[in-house]
C-alpha positions in Angstrom: 0.0 0.0 0.0 1.4 3.4 -1.0 0.5 6.1 1.4 -0.1 9.4 -0.4 0.7 12.5 1.6 -2.1 14.8 2.5 -0.1 17.9 1.8 1.1 18.8 -1.7 4.8 18.6 -2.6 4.3 21.4 -5.2 2.4 22.2 -8.4 1.9 19.8 -11.3 3.7 21.2 -14.3 1.6 21.9 -17.4 4.6 21.6 -19.7 2.8 18.6 -21.3 0.1 20.8 -22.8 2.1 24.0 -23.5 2.4 23.0 -27.1 1.3 20.4 -29.6 2.5 19.6 -33.2 0.5 19.7 -36.4 2.5 18.6 -39.5 2.4 21.5 -41.9 0.3 24.5 -40.9 -1.4 24.7 -44.4 -3.7 21.9 -43.3 -5.4 24.3 -40.9 -7.2 25.7 -44.0 -9.4 22.5 -44.1 -12.7 22.3 -42.3 -12.2 18.7 -41.0 -8.9 19.7 -39.5 -10.5 22.7 -37.7 -13.2 20.4 -36.4 -10.6 18.1 -35.0 -8.6 20.9 -33.4 -11.9 22.2 -31.8 -12.4 18.8 -30.2 -8.8 18.8 -29.0 -9.2 22.1 -27.4 -12.5 21.2 -25.8 -11.1 18.1 -24.2 -7.5 19.1 -23.5 -6.8 22.7 -24.1 -3.3 23.2 -25.5 -1.7 26.7 -25.3 0.4 26.6 -28.5 0.5 24.7 -31.8 3.6 24.2 -33.9 3.9 23.0 -37.5 6.1 23.2 -40.6 5.8 25.2 -43.7 4.9 28.7 -42.7 7.0 30.1 -45.5 6.8 27.2 -47.9 5.1 27.7 -51.3 1.8 26.2 -50.2 1.2 29.2 -48.0 1.9 31.6 -50.8 3.8 34.2 -48.8 6.8 34.8 -51.0 5.6 35.9 -54.5 8.4 37.1 -56.8 7.4 38.8 -60.1 9.0 40.7 -63.0 7.8 44.2 -64.0 9.4 46.2 -66.7 12.5 44.0 -66.7 13.1 44.2 -62.9 12.5 41.5 -60.4 10.3 42.4 -57.4 8.9 40.4 -54.5 5.3 40.7 -53.2 4.5 39.2 -49.8 1.0 37.8 -49.5 -0.5 36.7 -46.1 -4.0 35.5 -47.2 -3.4 31.9 -46.0 -1.3 33.0 -43.0 -4.2 35.1 -41.8 -6.7 32.3 -42.3 -4.6 29.8 -40.4 -3.7 32.1 -37.5 -7.4 33.3 -37.2 -8.5 29.6 -37.0 -6.0 29.0 -34.3 -6.9 32.0 -32.2 -10.6 31.4 -32.6 -10.0 28.0 -31.0 -8.0 29.4 -28.1 -4.6 28.2 -29.3 -1.6 30.4 -30.3 1.0 29.7 -32.9 4.5 28.6 -32.0 6.0 29.9 -35.2 8.6 27.8 -37.0 10.3 29.8 -39.8 10.7 27.5 -42.8 10.9 26.0 -45.3 12.5 27.9 -48.1 10.2 29.4 -50.8 11.2 28.1 -54.3 11.7 31.6 -55.6 14.3 32.3 -52.9 15.9 28.8 -52.6 19.5 28.2 -53.6 18.7 24.6 -54.7 16.0 22.2 -55.4 16.3 19.7 -52.6 13.0 19.0 -50.9 11.5 16.9 -48.1 8.1 15.2 -47.7 5.4 14.5 -50.2 4.4 18.1 -50.2 8.0 19.1 -51.2 9.3 21.5 -48.5 12.5 23.1 -49.8 15.4 22.6 -47.4 18.2 24.6 -49.1 19.6 27.9 -47.8 18.4 31.2 -49.3 20.3 32.4 -52.3 20.0 35.9 -50.8 20.1 36.3 -47.0 19.0 39.9 -47.6 15.8 38.7 -49.3 15.3 36.1 -46.6 15.5 38.9 -44.0 13.0 40.9 -46.0 10.7 37.9 -45.9 11.0 37.4 -42.2 10.6 41.1 -41.5 7.6 41.5 -43.7 5.9 38.4 -42.1 6.5 39.5 -38.5 5.5 43.1 -39.2 2.3 41.9 -40.8 1.5 39.7 -37.8 2.2 42.5 -35.4 0.0 44.9 -37.4 -2.9 42.4 -37.6 -2.8 40.8 -34.1 -1.0 43.5 -32.0 2.4 43.6 -30.5 1.5 42.4 -27.1 -0.1 39.3 -28.6 2.8 38.4 -31.0 5.3 38.9 -28.3 3.8 35.8 -26.7 4.5 33.7 -29.8 7.9 31.9 -29.7 9.7 32.1 -33.1 11.8 29.0 -33.9 14.4 29.2 -36.7 14.1 26.2 -39.0 13.6 22.5 -38.2 16.3 19.8 -37.5 19.2 21.4 -39.4 21.5 18.6 -38.2 19.8 16.3 -40.7 20.5 16.5 -44.5 16.8 15.7 -45.1 15.9 19.0 -43.5 18.9 21.2 -44.2 21.1 20.7 -47.2 24.2 18.9 -46.3 23.4 19.4 -42.5 25.7 22.4 -43.0 26.2 23.7 -39.5 28.0 27.0 -40.4 25.2 27.7 -43.0 22.6 27.2 -40.3 24.4 29.5 -37.9 24.4 32.2 -40.6 20.7 31.7 -41.3 20.0 31.9 -37.6 22.1 35.0 -37.1 20.4 36.9 -39.9 16.9 35.7 -38.8 17.4 36.5 -35.1 18.7 40.0 -35.7 15.8 40.6 -38.1 13.3 39.4 -35.5 14.7 41.8 -32.9 14.7 44.6 -35.5 11.0 44.2 -35.8 10.7 44.3 -32.0 13.2 43.6 -29.2 10.5 41.8 -27.2 9.8 39.1 -29.7 11.1 35.7 -28.7 13.5 33.9 -31.0 15.3 30.6 -30.6 16.5 27.3 -31.9 18.3 25.2 -33.1 15.4 22.6 -33.2 17.7 19.6 -33.3 16.7 16.0 -33.9 18.0 13.3 -31.4 21.6 12.3 -31.7 23.1 15.8 -32.4 23.6 17.1 -28.9 27.1 18.3 -29.7 25.5 21.0 -31.8 24.1 22.6 -28.6 27.5 23.6 -27.2 28.6 24.9 -30.6 25.4 26.8 -31.0 26.0 28.4 -27.6 29.6 29.2 -28.5 28.5 30.7 -31.9 25.8 32.8 -30.2 28.2 34.1 -27.6 31.0 34.9 -30.0 28.7 36.7 -32.5 26.4 38.3 -29.9 23.4 36.7 -31.5 20.0 36.8 -29.7 18.7 33.5 -28.3 15.6 33.6 -26.1 15.0 29.9 -25.8 16.6 26.6 -26.8 14.7 23.9 -28.7 15.3 20.3 -29.7 13.4 17.1 -30.5 13.1 13.7 -28.8 12.2 10.3 -30.2 12.9 6.7 -29.1 12.3 4.8 -32.4 14.9 2.9 -34.4 15.3 2.7 -38.2 12.2 2.3 -40.3 11.4 -1.2 -41.4 9.2 -0.6 -44.5 6.1 -2.4 -45.4 3.5 -1.3 -48.0 2.0 2.0 -46.9 3.7 1.9 -43.5 6.7 1.2 -41.3 7.6 -0.7 -38.1 10.3 0.3 -35.7 12.0 -0.9 -32.6 11.5 1.3 -29.5 13.8 2.2 -26.6 12.3 2.4 -23.1 10.3 5.6 -22.6 12.9 6.7 -20.0 15.0 7.5 -23.1 12.6 10.4 -23.8 13.1 11.9 -20.4 16.9 11.5 -20.8 16.7 13.4 -24.0 14.6 16.1 -22.4 17.4 16.6 -19.8 20.1 17.0 -22.4 19.9 20.7 -23.2 20.3 21.9 -19.7 23.0 19.4 -19.0 25.0 20.4 -22.1 24.5 24.1 -21.7 25.7 24.5 -18.1 28.3 27.3 -17.9 27.4 28.7 -21.4 25.7 31.9 -22.3 22.5 29.9 -22.9 22.3 28.3 -19.5 19.1 29.1 -17.7 17.1 29.8 -20.9 13.7 28.2 -21.4 14.0 24.8 -23.0 11.2 23.6 -25.4 11.1 20.1 -26.8 9.2 21.2 -30.0 8.7 17.6 -31.1 8.5 14.3 -29.2 7.0 10.9 -29.6 7.9 7.3 -29.7 8.2 7.3 -33.5 8.6 10.3 -35.8 6.8 8.4 -38.6 3.2 9.2 -39.4 2.7 5.8 -40.9 3.8 3.7 -37.9 0.6 2.1 -36.5 2.1 1.9 -33.0 0.6 5.4 -32.4 -2.9 3.9 -32.6 -2.5 1.4 -29.8 -3.3 1.1 -26.1 0.4 0.2 -25.7 1.4 3.7 -26.8 -0.7 5.5 -24.2 0.7 3.4 -21.4 4.2 3.8 -22.9 4.0 7.6 -22.8 2.2 8.0 -19.5 5.4 8.3 -17.3 6.7 10.9 -19.8 3.7 13.1 -19.4 3.8 12.6 -15.6 7.5 13.6 -15.3 8.6 15.6 -18.3 7.7 18.9 -16.8 10.5 18.5 -14.2 13.1 18.8 -17.1 11.8 21.2 -19.7 9.4 24.2 -20.1 7.4 22.3 -22.7 7.3 19.1 -24.7 5.1 19.0 -27.8 3.5 15.8 -29.1 4.1 15.2 -32.8 1.3 15.4 -34.0 -2.2 15.8 -32.8 -3.9 15.1 -36.2 -4.0 12.1 -38.4 -4.1 14.6 -41.3 -0.3 14.5 -41.5 0.7 13.7 -45.1 4.5 13.8 -44.7 4.7 10.4 -46.4 1.7 11.1 -48.7 -2.0 11.1 -48.4 -2.9 8.6 -45.7 -3.9 5.2 -47.1 -4.9 3.6 -43.8 -7.8 4.5 -41.5 -5.5 5.1 -38.5 -2.5 7.3 -39.3 0.0 9.1 -37.2 -1.7 11.4 -34.8 -4.2 11.5 -31.9 -7.3 10.7 -33.8 -9.1 9.6 -36.9 -10.3 12.4 -39.2 -13.6 11.7 -41.0 -17.0 13.3 -40.7 -17.0 11.8 -37.2 -14.1 12.1 -34.7 -12.7 8.8 -33.4 -10.2 9.3 -30.6 -7.2 7.1 -29.8 -5.8 5.8 -26.5 -3.0 8.5 -26.5 -5.6 11.1 -27.0 -7.4 9.8 -23.9 -4.1 9.9 -22.0 -3.9 13.6 -22.6 -7.6 14.1 -21.8 -7.0 12.3 -18.5 -4.1 14.6 -17.8 -6.3 17.6 -18.4 -8.6 16.4 -15.6 -5.7 16.2 -13.0 -5.6 18.8 -10.3 -2.9 21.5 -9.9 -1.5 20.3 -6.5 0.9 17.4 -6.8 0.5 14.9 -4.0 2.5 11.9 -5.3 4.2 10.4 -8.3 5.7 7.0 -8.9 6.7 4.6 -11.6 3.1 3.7 -12.3 1.0 6.5 -10.8 0.4 10.3 -10.5 -1.8 11.7 -7.7 -3.1 15.3 -7.5 -5.7 17.4 -5.7 -8.1 20.1 -6.9 -9.0 23.2 -5.0 -12.5 21.8 -4.3 -11.0 18.8 -2.5 -11.2 16.2 -5.2 -8.3 13.8 -5.4 -7.4 12.5 -8.9 -5.1 9.5 -9.6 -3.7 8.6 -13.0 -2.3 5.0 -13.1 -0.8 3.0 -15.9 0.4 -0.6 -16.5 4.0 -1.2 -17.2 4.9 -2.1 -20.9 7.6 -4.0 -22.6 9.0 -1.7 -25.3 11.1 -4.5 -26.8 8.1 -6.4 -28.0 9.7 -9.6 -26.8 6.8 -10.1 -24.3 3.2 -8.8 -24.5 3.6 -7.2 -21.1 2.0 -8.3 -17.8 -1.6 -9.5 -17.9 -2.4 -7.7 -14.6 -0.8 -4.9 -12.6 -1.9 -4.2 -9.1 -1.7 -0.7 -7.5 -2.9 0.0 -3.9 -3.1 3.7 -2.8 -4.0 5.2 0.5 -5.5 8.6 -0.4 -6.3 11.6 1.8 -10.0 12.4 1.9 -11.9 15.0 3.9 -15.3 13.2 4.2 -16.9 10.1 5.6 -17.2 8.7 2.1 -16.0 9.5 -1.4 -17.6 9.0 -4.8 -15.3 7.2 -7.1 -15.4 7.7 -10.9 -13.0 5.5 -12.9 -12.3 5.9 -16.6 -10.3 3.1 -18.3 -8.5 2.7 -21.6 -6.9 -0.6 -22.5 -6.8 -3.3 -25.2 -10.6 -3.6 -25.1 -11.9 -0.2 -24.0 -11.4 3.3 -25.4 -9.6 1.6 -28.3 -11.1 2.0 -31.8 -8.1 0.5 -33.4 -8.6 -2.9 -31.9 -12.3 -2.8 -32.9 -11.3 -1.8 -36.5 -9.0 -4.8 -36.6 -11.8 -7.0 -35.4 -14.0 -5.6 -38.2 -11.4 -6.8 -40.8 -9.6 -3.5 -41.1 -12.1 -1.9 -43.5 -10.5 0.6 -45.8 -13.5 2.9 -46.1 -15.9 2.1 -43.1 -19.6 2.7 -43.8 -21.7 4.9 -41.5 -22.8 2.0 -39.3 -19.1 0.9 -38.9 -18.1 4.5 -38.1 -20.8 4.6 -35.4 -19.3 1.4 -33.9 -15.8 2.9 -34.0 -17.0 6.1 -32.4 -18.7 4.1 -29.6 -15.6 2.0 -29.2 -13.3 5.0 -28.8 -15.0 6.0 -25.6 -13.3 4.9 -22.3 -15.0 2.4 -20.1 -16.5 4.1 -17.0 -17.3 2.8 -13.6 -18.7 4.4 -10.4 -18.8 3.4 -6.8 -18.4 4.6 -3.2 -15.6 4.1 -0.8 -15.6 4.5 2.9 -13.1 6.9 4.6 -11.4 5.9 7.8 -9.2 8.2 9.7 -9.1 10.6 6.8 -8.0 7.9 4.3 -9.7 6.1 1.4 -8.0 2.9 0.4 -8.0 2.4 -3.4 -7.2 -1.0 -4.7 -6.7 -1.0 -8.5 -6.0 -3.9 -10.8 -4.9 -2.8 -14.3 -5.1 -4.9 -17.3 -2.4 -5.1 -20.0 -1.5 -1.7 -21.4 -4.2 0.0 -19.3 -4.3 3.6 -18.4 -6.9 4.6 -15.8 -8.1 7.8 -14.3 -9.7 7.7 -10.8 -11.5 10.7 -9.4 -12.4 10.8 -5.8 -15.0 13.4 -4.7 -16.2 13.9 -1.1 -19.8 12.7 -0.7 -22.4 15.0 0.9 -25.2 12.6 1.5 -28.6 14.2 0.9 -30.7 11.0 1.1 -34.0 11.7 2.9 -34.4 10.0 6.3 -37.6 8.2 5.0 -35.8 6.7 1.9 -35.6 2.9 2.2 -33.9 1.1 -0.7 -35.5 -2.2 0.5 -39.0 -0.9 -0.4 -38.4 -0.4 -4.1 -40.5 -3.4 -4.9 -43.2 -2.6 -2.3 -41.7 -4.6 0.6 -41.9 -3.8 4.3 -39.5 -1.3 5.8 -36.1 -2.7 6.5 
């Protein structure tokens, strides 16, 4: 039995919902995407959203043209305004990523993804600065300086990878960052700029980035990197499979920037993990499983001790890095059709959103908080085997002694596992239909709901004893609310069928 203290040890960090990822931001022009984001905000409530492609050709910002034999550039913000308006209307702000390179400004033709984001340096850093300056000035004019000052501005994405920055040319990235950061501060000194948005395995870039920034006196307001635990992709038609390291590896990666930057000019700056997940691939079906929610639960519970934010990549199945999705379940939190079907990892985040602000206890398999109104909330998860060599334990028992200021508590339990809150398993039972009909979608929608149970527990000496048995890959949320019994004195349950008073 684990005895949970009655007094909080501190506040539960909300770094887990500071930001969420979204693929390329152009997708926000679609109605079904906006419907999905609205559901996300209703159930979870993220603060910021980050995606690729703000300056890519699909957004139509950089528009060169010739007039009377002279080259000019027009900057158009029609799509940018529509995207940002959609975000703000849903209560979420942009975490701006500056990239990729517009074709009319690119020094080469190397691209990434099905939608062909150009990853080459600008052929003119002056014209790139003009583009950044015009974009930020427009945003300030439209949304107000006080608002835009709250939007972090990240320079590029994973420049340590040749797929995202031609040749993974570090000096070329430093030059791009320097030009960009000074341009941002020229627009307004209060705007936040940072980077270098590194992928895993390039931590040595951090020290060199700090050395470069200090030597050149380049503005850096925050440090960003990414974290994943998946191995090389094993390709199958329209998908991949990958090995996974233990989830602890994500927390180790979260800790890297502060460890590496001790004693440098960048020590003490906010650290944002602007992408994290098990796999970076949108076509890896592991994202759809109950295993995935249980795997990530300890990361959400503990990640806020290490960084200022960690952004799940991505919230939406409308992802398209590897092309238009060919499977029903694909990449993100939920299925996008005319009906929303949520996944186990979505429910993990929704459970976290129902936790209280006061942290009472945290362990390898549980997190306990308290709300201002006295409710105590416990999130528990079953251990998983990320090697895939075993299916994981059939049962996992957790016994908690919880503080309670009442004679009895009402217990509400919400469960997601292999059989509950898991539309993917039901879709597989259906035969994995490629285009489910309306009746099948109704079943999937129903299957995506967590199982729910309710009961009462007695309180003895200010304690409620909660005995939980979790099934394989289960995550469960238990909410304990003090009971105020308003049953009339004349009420007798034994007389429901007309019997004599008990």
